[in-house]
N, C-alpha and C positions, 0 to 999 in steps of 0.2 A: 324723898322720892318715895311713892306708893308702890309697893311691890308685891303683887299678887299672885300666886301658885294657884293652878286649876288643874284638876285630873278628871277622867272618864273613867269609872270603875263598873266589873261586871260585864253581865251579857249587853250587846249594843242594843240599840233601837234607834226609831226614826225620833228626830228633835233633838239629839245631843248637840249638834252644830248650831241650830237656832237659839239654844238656850246660852250656850257659851257667847255666841253674838251680842246675846242681849246683856249678857254681864259687861263684857268688853266695852261696848258702844256707850252703855250708860257710865262707865267708870270713865273712860277717856273723854267723854263729851263734856261731863259733869266736874271733873277734878280741878282743885285749885292749884294742883302742884304736879309734878311730871310723875308719870303712871309707867310703869312696867309688868307686864302680865307674861308669867311663866308657865306653859302648858306643859306639864309632866307628861311622859309618852307612857303608854301601855298601864295604866291604871296607878295602883299603888306601887307598883314593880317601879316605874318611873320615879317616884317620890323616895323609895328604898336606894336607890342607884344614882338619883341626881341626872337622871335623862330627860331633858326638856329641850322645849323650841318656844322662840318668843312669840306672841301673838301681839298682832297690829291689826292697821287697817287692811293691809294686804292679805293676811291670813284670812281675814272676814270676808272677803269678796265672793258673792256666789254661795254662801255656806247655808243661807236661810231654808233652801229646799232641799240641800243635800243629805241624804241618810248616812247611818254610820256614825263615826267620830273621826275629826281630823286627826285626833292625837293618839288614836289607838286605844284598846283596852284589853284587860286579862282579869282575871277571878284571883284574889288573894283572900281565901276563906277565911271569916273571922276565928272560926275554933281553932284553926292552926297559927294563928297571929302570933303566939307564945312561943310557938316552935321553931326554934332556931333553923336556920338552913344548913346545907351540908358544911358549910366553911365555919358553921358558927354564930352567924351573923345573927344579931336580935334584931328582928323588923322593925319594931317600935322605935327602938333607939335609934338605928339608922334613919328611920322617916323624920323623927324628931333633929337629928344631927343635920338631914340635908333642909329643913325649913330654917334651923338657925344658921348654918353657913350662908346661904342665899338672902338671909335676912329679909325674909318675909314678914308682910304685915298680917297675912291672913292667907288660908287654903280653903278653895271651892271645889267641894265634891260634888260630882254626879253621879247619884247611884242609886241603888235600891236598898233592899233591908239589911245584905250583909255588908254592903259598902257603907250605909249609914251608921251600922253597929261601929265598925272600925272609925269612922268620922268621930263619934262619940267618944271612943277611946282615946283618939288625939286630943280632942277638946278637954279630957279630964287629966290629959299629962301637960295640959297648958298652952295648946297651941290654937289661936284663933280660927275657928272653923263654921263655916257655913255650907249646910248640905241640901242640895237640890234633887226633887223625888224622881227618877228615873226609872221605869220600869213599863214593859208591856203588858204585865199581869195586873197592873193596878193593885196590888197587894200591900203598899207602904201604910202602914199604922199613920193616923193623925192628919190625913189629907184624902179629900174626896177622889181626887184625881192625880195620876202621875202622867207626865209627858210621854208618848210613846203609846200609850192604851189606845187613843181613838183610831190611830194608824193602824195600828194590828188588828181592831177591831174590824176596821173597813176592809181589809184583806181578808179576814176570816169570813166574814158575811158576804163576800164578792164570791169566796169558794163555794159557800153552801147554795148560793143564788145559780151559780153555773151548774151545779151537781144537779140540780132541780129537773134541768131539761132531758138530762140522760136518763136520769131516775124513771121520770115519767113515759119517756119513749120506749123505754126496756119493760117497764113494769118491775124495777128492782128496788130492793133495799139497800141503800147507801149509808155507812157509818162514816162519819167525817170525824178525825181527830184533830182537836183545837188545841192549841197551848196552853199549860195550866198544871202544873205537877202539884202544887199544893192548895190551890185557890182556883174557884172557876168564872172570875169576872168575864173574860174574854169568851168563853163558850157559851155562859148564860146570855149576854147580850147578843153575841151572833147568832145562837141559836133563835132567840125570839126575833130578831131582825129578819133572819133568813127564813122564817117559816119552819122550822123543825118540828117534827113531831115527838121527838125523845131526845131530853137534854140530861146528861150525865156529869155532875158535878162532883170533885173530891169532898166535898162538905155534905153531901148526901148518897150515902151507899145505895146501891141499889139492888133491887130483887130481881135477877133474871126472867123469872115466871112474870113480872108486870110488865118488863120491858117488852117481852115477847107478846103479851097481850096486847099493848098499844099497837105494836108492828103489826100484827094480825088485823086488827081493827081496821088499820089503813089499807093493807094489801087485799083484803077480802071486801071492802067496801068500792065505792066509786072511783077513787084515786088510783087504786092498784099498785102505788108504791110507799115508801116511807124514807124518811130522812132522820137519822139517830145521829145527833152530835154528842160526842164524848169528849171530856177534858182528859189529857193524857196521863193525869193524876187518878182518874175515876175509880173508885173501888166497889165491888160487890158487897151486900152485909154480910155475905159468910167470908170474906177475905179481912173485913174490919173488925171482925170478932177475933181474930189471930193476934199473937203477940206481934211487937216489932222486927224481932228474930225470925218467927216462923213467916211472917210475911215476906221479908227481904228473902228467906230462902226460897219460897216457892215463886217471887219474881224471876230468881235467878234461874230456875228449873225452866220457865216458860219455853216453850218451843216455838211460840210466836214472837214476831218482832216488837209488839206493844200490845197493849190494853185494847185497840180499836180491833186488830186482827184477832185477837181472843174473843172479843166478843162478836164479832162479825162469824166468827166458826159456831158460837154457842147458838146465836140466832138461829143460823143455817139448818143446824141440826134440829133445833125445836120447833121450827117454824116450816120448814122445807122451803123457804122461799131463797131466791137467789140473791146474794149479798155481795157486796162491793166494798172497799176502803178506799177512802181518799185522804190522804195529809197533805194539808200545804205546809207544813213545817216551818222551817227558818224563813220561808217567804214572809212570814207574820213580823219578823223581825226588818225586813229589809225595803229599800225602795224611799223614795220622798216623803217625807212628812206630809199628812193631810193639813187643811187649813185650820182646822181647830187645834190641833197639835202646835204649828206654828206660832199662834197666837198665845197659846197658854205658855209655852216654851219662853217667849219673849218676855211676856208679863213675870215668869219666874226669873229669869235673868235679870229684869230691870230691877226688882225687888232685891235682890243679893246685891246688885250695884249699888243702889242705894243706901243700903246697910254698909258696905265696905265704905263707901264714902263718910258715913256717920260715925265709924269705928265700932260697929254692934255686931257682935258674933255670938256663936253658939247654940244656933236654931237651925231649923230645915223650913224652908219656903215650904207654903202648904195652900191648897184650895180647899176653902171651909163654907159651904152657902154660896159657893161662885164668886166669894171674896178672896184675895191672895193676903195670907197672914203669915207669921213667924209662929213656928212651934218649938219650944224648948227640945234639944236634941236628946235629953236624956227621957223625955217623955215618949219618944218615939221609937227609940232605938231597941232591938231587940224582938219588937211586937211585930204581928203578922194582921193585915185585914182580910177577913175572910167573907165569904158569901153566907149570910143566915139562913137557913132553912126557911125562916119565917120571913125572910123578906118583902117588902111589897112588890118587887118585880117577879118573885118566884111563885107568888100567891096569883098574880094577875096572869102568867104564864101557865098556871094549872086551871085558871078560870076558861081558858083559851082550849082548855083540853090538852096541853103539853105535858106528857107523862115525864116526871123525874125518877121513875121507877122504883118510889118509895111506897 
């Protein structure tokens, strides 16, 4: 019998269920022996404590279009992986014991950067592991695309589209905060797709004076309004010059809820414009996956299923040049894919007149 463990770890996103469906259907349809697939509940916590449910045809029904994850998820930070639980439990040893006790042939992990680091650690500990690139942030190293990104992008773009009508009607400046703590893939693509006037990313520290200049050009021109898209991790040049400790202290002392509100206050003070804030927040993670994500997630799942049937492990399934490939886990674990300030899309956006505040 072929016994497969599967879990979803970290923040949820669209197409997790579609990916699991791709794995399960591929294995069941093509296996030459009986198959048992165990879905661990609530991420690595399920693997630690041996909590799981069996996945089969019935559990797959209708999940291609369903958002979230039927297994539930949680965060088990990699940096705390070797920190024992309060009762002294060693997390890594417990996961290995569960894997062994259930006589698993492999473990499939659907997760982002932190989850992939843990997957690589388990592979180093001797487990057969395959990782699948999940995150709306699209920041996983080694792959051009992660499932969840396109769905989040559609939601973020629609938010910007909808803001345009009220911004133009009232002649206001809107600061739209888009998800992206460390990287700015969603705000960059949504900002360009939504016709933003200013896009502020974590990778490109901004000068407030230049942001205000861009806002003034719009509000004092024929348009009379401006759209500023800001990543939740955007940072000013002044703050970027601080040490991590100094910046952390400054953020903790912030009197506004987030960078969007702080920026809105600064723009209002410097330009005299009427400024409003819009934050789509966790809606960017929610709802049904878009068609593109459904197809990509299915491809990723099928590739993982084919590898399992061939007894091949120790890699992450990736998209490179629109080809589904396998990348060694050790080559991607612990690395972050950021937006280059010199990337083609950034330069094209600047050619359109979009300001990045630099």
